[in-house]
N, C-alpha and C positions, 0 to 999 in steps of 0.2 A: 504494500500500500504506500501511498505518498506521504502520509502523515505518521508520526510516531504514535505508538499505542503504549499501554502500560500492562503489566502482568495482571491477569484476572479479568480484563475487560472482554466483553462478548462482541464479536463482529460477525456480520453476515458475509460468508465467503463461499467460494466454489473451489472444490478440490481439483487440482490439476495434476497431481501426482504424488509419489512417495519416494523418498530416498531410503532404500533398504540398507541398513547398516548394522554393524555390531561393535560393541565397545568392550574393552578389557584385553587381557592377554590371551593368546591362543590356548585352547583347552579350558579356559575359564571365561571366554567371551560370551556375552549375552546380547540378544537382539535389541536394537534401539533404533527403530525406524522413525523417520521424520516426515510428517505430512507437509506437502507444499500446497498452499492455497493462494488465491487472489481475492482480495476484498471486493465485494459486489459493486460498490460505487466507484471503484478505481478506473477512471477512464483511460489512463496511460496503458493499462494492461487488459483492456476490454477484449482485445483480440486473442488473448491467451486462454486456450481451452485445455491444453495438454502440456505437460512439462517440456516436451520437445519444442514447443512454440517459443520457449525462452531463448533458444539458441545455444550452441555448444559453449560459447564463452561464458554466458551467464550460468549455465549448468556447472562449469568448472569452478566458477567463483563460489557458487552455493556449496559445492562439495568441499572446497578449501575452507570455507567458513566453519563447517561442522567439524572437520578434522582439526583445525586450529583451536576451535572453542574447547574441544575435549582435551587437547594438548595442554591448555592452560591449567586444567585440573589434574594434569599428569596422568591422563588416561589416553589410551589409544582408541581411535575410532577408524573403522575401515568401511568404505563404501562397498556394498555388495552389488547393487544395481539401482538404476533409476527406472521407475515404472510409472505408467499413466494413471488417469483418474479411476479407471475400473478397479485396478489393484488397490488404490488408496481407499476406495469405498469398501472393498473387502476387508481391509485392515480395520477400518472404523467399526464395521459390523462385528468382527471378531473381538475387538476390544469391548464393545458393548455387551456381548455375550459373556465374556470373562468377568466383567464388572457385576453383571446380574448374578452370576454363579457365586462370586465372592460375597456379595451382599446377602444372599440367601444363607450361606454358610455362617456368616456372623450373627444372623438372627437366631440361629439354632442354639 
């Protein structure tokens, strides 16, 4: 989006893809996928419907951001793949299912 946001705010966005990745050392690495979205009212990115629409250079910058972000915390982050909006929606659906399962288990 064009304007800065703050943690915890809700925005209307459209999923354009997912960065599939893992963090940690080999053998102890865990998945840490990152959803990529475009804010609905962002006119600068209105044409972007798929992560591939961002272009190769922007994708590399996005990958570098997440790798360096984790490096600051002395963690390793490895990009496994960049996938489109269909895979991103599947990730959200799986997370919702997991959250419901955990919520039911806590109530017991």
